[in-house]
N, C-alpha and C positions, 0 to 999 in steps of 0.2 A: 355170517359166520356163527354168531351166538345161537341163532335159531337151529342151524344144522347140528351144532354141538348138543343142544338140548334134546333134539330128537334122537341122536345117537346115544346120549346118556340115558334117556328114558327107555329106549329099546334095550339097552344093556342092563338096566336095572330090572326091567320086567323079565328078561331071560334069566337073570340071576335068581330072581324070586321063584321062578319056575323050577330052576335046578335045585335050589337049596330048600325051597319050600318055607323059607323063612320070610315072612311078611314084614316083620319088624326091621330086619336088616335092609330090606328093599325100601322101606319108608325112611330109614336113616340115610340111605344113599340118595333118595329123592330130596330130602331136606338139605343135605350137603350140596347137592347139585344146584338147588335153588339159591342157596347161600353163595355159592361160587358164581352163579349167574348175576346175582345182585352185586357182588363185589366187582365182577367184570364190567357191569354197566356203570358202577361208580368210577372205576378206573378209566373207562372210556370218556365219561364226563370230565374227569380231572384232566385227561389228556387233551380233550377239546379245549378246556379252559386254559391249559398251559399253552396250547398252540395260539389261542386268541391273545393271550398275554404276550407271547413271543412276537406275534404280528404287531401288537400295540407297542412293544418295546422297539421293534425295528422302525416303526413309523415315528416314534419319539426320537430315535437316534437320527433318522433322516431330517426331521424338523430341527433338531439341535444343530446338525451339521450345516443346514441351510442358514440358520440364524447366525452361526459363527462366521460363515462366509459373508453374509450381509454386514455383520459387525465389522469384519476386516475391511470390506470395501468402504464402509462409512468412515472408518478411522483413516484410511488412505486419503479419502476425499477431504476429511477434516485437516489432515496435514497439508495437503495441497492448498486448501483455502487459507490456512494460516500463513503459509509461505507467500501466497499471492497478496494477502493483506499486509504482511511485513514489507514486501516489495513496493506496494502502493504507498504505504506510509513513508518509506524512504524517498520515493519519488516526490511525494507531497512536501516532505521536509526540504528536499533539494529545491523544489519550486519556490517554497517560501523563502529560503535563503537567497535564491537568485533574485526574487522580487525585492527583498530587502536591499541587496547590493545595487540593483537598478534604481531603486528609490533614492539611495544615497548618492549614486552617480547623478541622478536627475537634480537633486538638491544642490550638489556641487556645481553642476552646469548652470542652474538657475542663478546661483550666487555669482558665478563668473560673468554671465550675461548681464546681471544687474550692475556689476562693477564696470563693465564695458559701457553700458548705457549711461551710467553716472559720469564716467570720464568724457564721453561724447557730449553730454549735456553741459558739463563744466567748460569744455573747450568751446562749445557753441556760444555759451553765455559770455565767455571772455572775448570772443571775437565780435560779438554783437554789442558789447558795452561801448558807449561813445568815448572816444579817446580825446585827451586834451590836445589842443593844437599847440605846436611849438611857438614860442615868442619870436619876434623878428630880430632879437639880439643875436649877433653872430657868435656869441659865446654859449648859446643854448645847447650846442653840441656836447659841451662838457658837463652839462647838468645831469643830475641823476635822473634816471627814468621814473615816470610816475608810478610804475607798477612796483608792488612790494616783492620781497624775496620769496614769499610763499607763492605768489602768482607765477614767478619764474620757475619755481620748483615744480608746481603742478603742470605748467606747460612743458617743462623738460621731461617729466615722467610720462605725460600723455603722448608727446611727440616721439619719445624713444620707444614707447610701447607700440605705436602704429608703425614706426619705421622698421622695428624689428620684425613685424609681421610681413610688411611689404618687401623690404629688402634687408636681409640680415647683415649684409656686408657693409652697408652704408650707415654710419653713425652720425647723427645730427648734433650740432653744437649751436644752441640759440645765440650765444654771445658772438659768434662769428658774423651772423646776419646783423646784429646790432652795431658792430664795429664798422661795417661797410658803409660807405657814404650814402646817405639818403634812404637807408633801410631801417634805421632805428625806430622811426615812427610807425612803420608799417609792419612790424614783426607780429606774427600771430594771425594775420589776415590771409 
């Protein structure tokens, strides 16, 4: 376009010079034409530069939008991760609490088992102890038994403990067996 304009302008300037006969006016028009062409070329360069900048800005805007979208996705993933972590922490705390409860139950169970074992051992020791033989005196029935009150209390507590487990309706009274004829010496066997 600029080349065609130059030729038209030059042809116009030459004809004008021929018509008017004024060479200085033709030279002035040629200088103006050259100056306009130079300004035109500068404007074209500026336009190209602006278009390049416009493309660069568009690319920068696209890059920014992609970065914002990635940032939003990462924030959403971070929120999900925090939520999952809080859920796992709660589950861990619940598991720790349950383990603590179970360990307390186990300790109580072990204590109960130890009590039962001790009672069984005491009962077994009492039955295995050699008992004094009654004297041949006929009044030996009215004698006080050789066992102490604490022995009777232990036997009563252990026998009531076992009888309540085996038959809750039946209550045993050790003194009944003692009062029966011929049973006093054999109680606890």
